[in-house]
N, C-alpha and C positions, 0 to 999 in steps of 0.2 A: 298635450304633449307630456312624457314622463318626466323627470327628476332622474338624472344617474348619482350616485357619490361614486367619488374612488373606491377598491375595498379595503375596510381598516391590513394588518398585518393576520390580525385574528383569522379574516373570513378565507376559505380555499373559492377560487379564483375557476377550478375546473380545468385551467390551463398552466398547470403548473408544467414549468422545464426539469429536464429528466436531463441531470449531470454524471449518469454513469457509462461507463465506459464499456460494450463489451465482447469480453474475452472471447467469444467461439470462434470465433478469425483467426485471435492471436494461437491459440490453444489447436486449431486443427492444424496451423503452418509447421508449427513445434513439435507436432506426431508426425509430420508428413517429415520432417526432418529428423528424426530419429531415428522413423522406418530408412532412411535412404542411407543416414549412414552406418543402421546394422548390416544394409546388405553392401556398404561399400567395407567396412569390417573383412568379413568375410574372405571377400572377394583375396582383399591386398593378403590378406592373417597367408589364402592357400593360393598364392601365386610362386614362382621360383621353380627350383627345379628336380624335376621326377622324381617324388628319395618315395621309396615303400616303407613307409612306417611301421615297428612293430605296431601290433594290436595290444587293446590293454582292458578288464572287465571294469577297471573307473576310469576310464579318458575325460580326465577332466581340459577344462580351458584351459588356452594356455594359455599362459600367463606375455608380459609384457617384459620384450630388455634387450639386446643381442645374439642373434639367429644365429648358428656358427651350423649350418650343411654338410653331412657328406654322405657321396654318393656310394654308388654299390662301386663305381671306379676307380674310387680313392680321389675322386675330384674336391675340394674344400672351399664354403665360401660363405665369407659373413655376410651377412644382413642385405644375400644377392650378391656380392661381386667377390669375385675367383680371385682365390688367396694363395699363391705355393705354401706347400707345406714347410720349408723353411721360413718365410713371413711368416706362420699364422701367432708368432708370442708377440712380432709388436703390431700388426694387425688385429687384434684383439685388443691391447693394451690402449691404440688409438680407439677403437669403437665402444672399449667402457668409459670412455674420456669424454667422449661427444653424447653417450647413451646417461639417460635424465635414471633409471632402473640399472643396477649391476647384476642384473642375472644373463650368465651366460646359459640360452635354451638348446641343448643339442638335436637336431634334425639327424638322426643315423640312417642310412638306407637296412633296411634287418639283413645283409649283408654282410656289413659292413664287422669289421673282429672286434670283439668288445676289448682289445690291449688298443687299437685306433681308437678304441671314444675316449680309457681311462687318459691315454696318455696330451687327446687333445682342453678334456675335459679339465688336467693337470696345468698344464700351461694358461686357462682362464685361471683357473685362481692366481699362479702366478704373475697373471697382467691385473690381479685387483680386482676378479669377481667376487663378489662375496655371497650368492646361492648360484646354485647351476638342478639345473631339469630335460629332462629327457622330455620332447615329443612323443607322440602318441596318437594312435584314431583306435574309435572304437572296434570290438570283434566284429568281421562280419556274416549276415547270418550261418548257421550251421556251423561258426567256426566254435572256437572253445580253449 
């Protein structure tokens, strides 16, 4: 019979307890959530009225803010809600009050007259918008 003594603090037993958190599954979940967020954001931003946006050679990502959409039939909507032309000012003021970003993005059909677009952007500034942006799309292949 051999006599075994308890290991001292300096001796390694080979059966150490590993107290580390495995972050690989957590990272996988975060990457999946990021992909889901990116896909749903692009779907949400493309919803709404069918508007033929003008194209621009450098079409940047549309910033966040209050979106005003004007169709070729002169129908105006703010963040997807149809608004009459005479109620545009108060509706913009209410939408800007509820928005974190005080930016108005105009999504106008290419057939919308410039004077109409300027009138809408003027009312947006009177309602308290600190910035304005025009939504565009990248040029189609073969278009300059």
